N, C-alpha and C positions, 0 to 999 in steps of 0.2 A: 925197589923204589919206583921204578918206571911202571911196573906191573900194577902196583896199587893205584897209581895215578890214572891208569887206563880204566880200571874197574870203577873208579869214582866218576869219571866222565860218562861211562855207560849208564851208571845208575842215575845220574842227573838227566841224562837224555830221556830215559824211560819215564822219569817223573814229569817231565815237561816236553811231551812229544811235539806239540804245536810250535813251541819255541825252537825246539831243535829243528823241526822241519823248516821253520822260517829262516833259520840260520844256515842250515846245511843243504836245503833244496826248496824248490817252489812247487806248491801243489796246484793242480789245475783249477782255475777260477770257475765258480758256479756260473753257468750261462744265464744271462738276464734276458728274459723273454719280453718283447715289447707288448705293452697293453694297448688294446684298441680303444681309441677315444670314442665315446658314445656319439652316434650320429644325431644331429639336431632333429627334433621331431618335426615331421613335415606338416605344414598347414593343410587342412582339407581344401580340395579344389572347390571353387564356387559352383553351385548347381544352377544351371541355366533355367530361369523361370520365365514363362511367357505371360505378358500382361493380358488378362482376359479381355476379349473384345466386348464392348457394350452391346447388349441385345438391341437390335434396331426397333424403334417404335413402329408398329404397323400403321400404315396409312389408312385411315378410315374411308370406306366407300362413300359415294354421294348418291343423290337421286336426281332423276331427270323428269321434268314435268313437260309433257308434250301436248300441245293444243293443235288439233287438226281442223282446218277450215276448208270448206268446199264451196266453190261458186257454181251454182246450177244454171240451167238453161234460162231461168228468169233473171239472171244477173245478180242474184242475192248470194252473199257469202254467209254461210251458216255453219255451225258446229257439225262435225261429221261423227255419227255414232258408228261403232263396230269397226273403226279403223284399227290397224295393227301396227304397233311400233316395237322395234327390237334392235338389239346390238348383235350383229353377225359374229359368230365365233365365241361369244362370251357365255359362260356357264353361270347359272343361278340355281336356286332351290328347285328340286323336282316337284311338279304340281302334286298336291296331296290326293286329289280325286282323279280317277281315270277319265280321259276325255270321252264325251258322249255327244251325239247329235241325234235327237229324237224326231220321229215322225208323229205329228200331232195336228189334228184338224187340217190335214192335207197341206201342212207346212213343215219346214225343218226348223227345229229349235236346238241351238241358236242358228241364225242365218249365216253367221261368220264364226268359224272356230279356228283359233290359232293353236298349233301344236309343234313341239320340237320334232325334227326328223327322227324316224325310228319309232314314233309313237303308234300304238294300236288304238283305234277309235271304234267304239261300239255304237251301232245304229239301232236302237230299240223302236218297235212299232207300238204306239199307244192308241192308234185308231182302230175302229171296229171293222176295218177293211184291210185288204192286202196292200203291200207296197213292194216295189222292186228298186232298191237304191243302186245307182251305178254312176260311173264317171268314164268319160272318154279322154280325159286330160292326159297329155303326154307324160307329165311327171309321175302320176300314179293312176293308171287306168284300173278299174275293178268293176265287178258285177256281183252283187250279193244275192241275186235271184229273188224269187217271189216268197214272201213270208207273211204270216198272219199276225193278228193282234196278240200282244204279250210276248212275241218272239223278238229276238235280237240277233244281229249278225255283226261280226267284227272284221276289220281289215287293217293292215299296217301301212304306214306312209314312210317310205325310206328315203325319198329324194326331196330336197327343198323345192318349193314352187307353189303356185296357186292351183288348187284342184277344184274344179267346178263339179258340184254334186247335183244329181237329178233323180227323179223317180220315173221309171219307164212307163208307168200307168197314168200319172197325173202331171201334165206339163207345167202346171203352176208351181210345182215344188222345185225350188232351185236354191242352192246354198253354196258356200265356199269353205273349204278346208285349206288354211294357209299354213304350209309346212315350212318351218324355220330352220336355218342353219345355226342354231343356238337356242338356249332356253331362258335368256334374260329378256323378257318382253312384257307387254301389257296391251290391252285393248281399250279403246275409248268408250266412254259412256255417252249418254244422250247430250251431255254438255261438251262433247268433243275432247275431253281431257283423258290422258293416260299417264299414270305415275309409275315409273320404273325405279325400284329401290335396289340397293346393293350393287350399284355400278362402280367398278374400279375407277379411281381417280385418274385423270389425265385426258388426253385427246382421244376421242372414240368416234368410230363410224356408227351413225344411226340410220336406220331405214324405216320407212313408213309405207304401208300399203292401204289403199282405200278403194272400194269397189268401183266407183265411178272415175276416180282420179288416177288410178294406177299406182306405180311405185315411185317413191322419192328417196334419195340418198344424200346425206350431208354429214358434216362433222360437228361435234359438240365437245366442249371442254368441261369435264366433270370436276367440280371442286371437291377436295377432301372433306368429308363430313358435311357438305352443304348441298344446296338445291340449285339447279339451273333450269330455266324455263326456255322453251323454244316453241315457236309457232310455225307450223308447216301448212302452207296454202296449196290447194289443188284447184285447177280450172277444169270443171266438168261441164262447161256450157254446151259442148257439142256431143255429150254422151247421150246415147239412146239404147234402151234395152233391146237386145236382139232375140228373136225366137230361136229355140234350139231343137235339135233332132232327138229322136229316141235312141236307144242303145244300138239299134240296127242301122243308124244313120238315115232314118226315114222320118217323114213328118208324122206327128201324132194324128190319130184319127179324130174326127169331130167329136166333141164331148156329147155323151148320151148316158143312158143308165148303166152302160157296161162298167163305167168307172166306179159305180157304187156297188156293183156285184163283187168286185175283187176285194 
């Protein structure tokens, strides 16, 4: 009887193993793995942007109208032709034509030539005689030697200053090369007026040179895009033209037919 009961219990246990296991023993629990919570999406960092600076509006240049007046030995104040007005150190357009000072009819043309320092000046001879152009000026001494009609000689002027130019054969031939420390300049006409365009706006130093009056320096305020006028007076009441020496430092010989043979 007991044996049959045992067999019945074994059979029931085999038919229901989980139940049996639950009643007669504990199975190891299945481990629960923690699930990672998704990270919140990171917001993109703001990109630093610089505000573009506005392009500064260029200041337009102005122009300066210079009137040169010279009082002569007779006490009369008259417009001065061939005076030179310039702004030291300021740069402007390069002159289109190479500078020239010609010999014609035993005169220099022009009588006054303004050039920026470093310029090469050509001296052509248009007379039917020889000429010998030279200068003993401290700023730029030179001697071009004797050359005939149709020929030309060239020399450079590297230092600022006034260079007096002569011919070694003809004492009446006298001229000036005014060498400037800048190339923003103009020369006066017969009306004594010089107009300098393209001058940077602001307070600027202006210089003026005149053969009889010498050199003047002053300040002018140039308006942006406008015109300013200035009058420069010179007193040349005591000026007298002085005779000069030849290139050897001696007096010229008396005029005779020799000057026409050269």
